[in-house]
C-alpha positions as CSV (number, residue, x, y, z in Angstrom):
1,X,39.9,-33.8,-35.2
2,X,37.5,-31.9,-37.5
3,X,37.6,-28.9,-35.2
4,X,41.4,-28.9,-35.4
5,X,41.4,-28.8,-39.1
6,X,38.4,-26.5,-39.7
7,X,40.6,-23.3,-39.7
8,X,42.5,-24.7,-42.7
9,X,39.2,-25.3,-44.5
10,X,38.2,-21.7,-43.8
11,X,41.8,-20.6,-44.7
12,X,41.5,-16.8,-45.3
13,X,37.9,-16.3,-44.2
14,X,38.0,-13.2,-42.0
15,X,34.3,-12.7,-41.9
16,X,31.8,-14.5,-39.8
17,X,32.1,-16.0,-36.4
18,X,34.0,-19.0,-34.8
19,X,33.2,-21.0,-31.8
20,X,35.5,-21.4,-28.8
21,X,35.8,-25.1,-29.7
22,X,37.3,-24.3,-33.1
23,X,39.7,-21.8,-31.6
24,X,41.0,-23.9,-28.7
25,X,41.2,-27.2,-30.7
26,X,43.4,-25.3,-33.3
27,X,45.5,-24.0,-30.5
28,X,45.9,-27.6,-29.2
29,X,46.9,-28.8,-32.7
30,X,49.6,-26.1,-32.8
31,X,50.8,-27.2,-29.4
32,X,51.0,-30.8,-30.4
33,X,52.8,-30.0,-33.7
34,X,55.2,-27.7,-31.8
35,X,56.1,-30.4,-29.2
36,X,56.7,-33.0,-31.9
37,X,59.0,-30.7,-34.0
38,X,60.9,-29.2,-31.0
39,X,61.4,-32.8,-29.7
40,X,63.0,-33.7,-33.0
41,X,65.2,-30.6,-32.8
42,X,66.4,-31.4,-29.3
43,X,67.0,-35.1,-30.2
44,X,69.0,-34.1,-33.3
45,X,71.6,-32.1,-31.4
46,X,69.7,-29.1,-30.2
47,X,70.2,-30.0,-26.5
48,X,74.0,-30.3,-27.0
49,X,74.0,-26.9,-28.8
50,X,72.1,-25.3,-25.9
51,X,74.6,-26.8,-23.4
52,X,77.6,-25.6,-25.4
53,X,76.2,-22.2,-25.9
54,X,75.5,-21.8,-22.2
55,X,79.0,-23.0,-21.3
56,X,80.5,-20.5,-23.8
57,X,78.4,-17.7,-22.3
58,X,79.9,-18.5,-18.9
59,X,83.4,-18.1,-20.3
60,X,84.5,-21.7,-20.4
61,X,86.9,-23.0,-23.1
62,X,84.3,-24.7,-25.3
63,X,84.2,-22.0,-28.0
64,X,86.0,-24.2,-30.5
65,X,83.5,-27.0,-29.9
66,X,80.6,-24.6,-30.5
67,X,82.1,-23.4,-33.8
68,X,82.6,-27.0,-35.0
69,X,79.1,-28.1,-33.9
70,X,76.5,-29.2,-36.5
71,X,72.9,-30.3,-36.2
72,X,71.9,-33.9,-37.0
73,X,69.3,-34.8,-39.6
74,X,66.5,-35.0,-37.0
75,X,67.2,-31.4,-36.0
76,X,66.9,-30.3,-39.6
77,X,63.6,-32.2,-40.0
78,X,62.3,-30.4,-36.9
79,X,63.5,-27.0,-38.0
80,X,62.0,-27.4,-41.5
81,X,58.8,-28.7,-40.0
82,X,58.5,-25.7,-37.6
83,X,59.1,-23.3,-40.5
84,X,56.6,-25.0,-42.8
85,X,54.0,-25.2,-40.0
86,X,54.5,-21.5,-39.2
87,X,54.0,-20.5,-42.8
88,X,51.0,-22.8,-43.3
89,X,49.2,-21.8,-40.1
90,X,49.9,-18.1,-40.1
91,X,46.9,-16.9,-42.1
92,X,44.4,-19.4,-40.7
93,X,45.5,-18.4,-37.2
94,X,44.9,-14.7,-37.9
95,X,41.5,-15.4,-39.6
96,X,40.4,-17.7,-36.8
97,X,41.3,-15.1,-34.1
98,X,39.4,-12.3,-36.0
99,X,36.4,-14.6,-36.3
100,X,36.7,-15.4,-32.6
101,X,36.7,-11.6,-31.9
102,X,33.6,-11.3,-34.1
103,X,31.9,-14.0,-32.0
104,X,32.4,-11.6,-29.0
105,X,30.9,-8.8,-31.1
106,X,34.3,-7.0,-31.4
107,X,36.1,-5.7,-34.4
108,X,39.0,-7.7,-35.8
109,X,41.1,-4.6,-35.6
110,X,41.6,-5.4,-31.9
111,X,44.1,-8.1,-33.0
112,X,46.6,-5.7,-34.7
113,X,46.1,-3.3,-31.7
114,X,47.0,-6.1,-29.3
115,X,50.1,-7.0,-31.4
116,X,51.3,-3.3,-31.5
117,X,50.6,-3.0,-27.7
118,X,52.7,-6.1,-27.0
119,X,55.6,-4.9,-29.1
120,X,55.6,-1.4,-27.6
121,X,55.3,-2.7,-24.0
122,X,58.1,-5.1,-24.7
123,X,60.5,-2.2,-25.2
124,X,60.1,-1.1,-21.6
125,X,62.6,-2.9,-19.3
126,X,61.2,-5.0,-16.5
127,X,57.9,-3.3,-16.1
128,X,57.1,-3.9,-19.8
129,X,57.5,-7.7,-19.3
130,X,55.0,-7.6,-16.4
131,X,52.5,-5.5,-18.5
132,X,52.9,-7.8,-21.5
133,X,52.2,-10.8,-19.3
134,X,49.1,-9.1,-17.9
135,X,47.9,-8.2,-21.4
136,X,48.5,-11.7,-22.7
137,X,46.5,-13.2,-19.8
138,X,43.7,-10.8,-20.5
139,X,43.8,-11.9,-24.2
140,X,43.6,-15.6,-23.2
141,X,40.6,-14.8,-21.0
142,X,39.0,-12.8,-23.8
143,X,39.4,-15.8,-26.2
144,X,37.9,-18.1,-23.5
145,X,34.8,-16.0,-22.9
146,X,31.6,-17.2,-24.6
147,X,30.4,-15.4,-27.7
148,X,27.4,-13.2,-27.8
149,X,24.2,-15.3,-28.0
150,X,22.1,-15.0,-31.1
151,X,22.9,-13.0,-34.2
152,X,25.3,-10.0,-33.9
153,X,26.6,-7.6,-36.6
154,X,29.1,-10.2,-37.7
155,X,26.7,-13.0,-38.4
156,X,24.6,-15.8,-36.9
157,X,25.5,-17.5,-33.7
158,X,27.9,-20.5,-34.6
159,X,26.4,-22.4,-31.6
160,X,23.2,-22.5,-33.5
161,X,24.9,-24.7,-36.1
162,X,24.8,-28.5,-35.7
163,X,28.5,-29.1,-36.2
164,X,31.7,-28.2,-38.2
165,X,30.0,-29.4,-41.4
166,X,28.0,-26.2,-41.4
167,X,31.0,-24.3,-42.6
168,X,32.0,-26.8,-45.3
């Protein structure tokens, strides 16, 4: 659990290095939070809304039902939870990714370059989606590779630390 919360303790720390364990445990935490909140949204009427919207797109006569539809309280709890989580985790996610790049002895400026590349490639019909998928798979592989052993220009090897308490 401490690895999942470590990025919040190092909230806006863009310098230094981070282990793969810290990165992937934080990703797992984000997945768990997302599953919980999206389940609340679906349980609170989101599934019905999706069904009505799909039926309306097919041209059926449910347009009036879709206009009168309202989400239940569970859906609103899920929606608010997703927004709060997104706002709370945005900066730690960026900082953690930059530190993970530093662990690979790469500049943090690769992150905005990746984001711009994904946006630009997304504008290309069909082929762009394939290229974005390939780029995202490459990014996942990059984040999964081990860091450079020993000290690099971004700091000491985080594997040389005993545990997460070293960054307290």
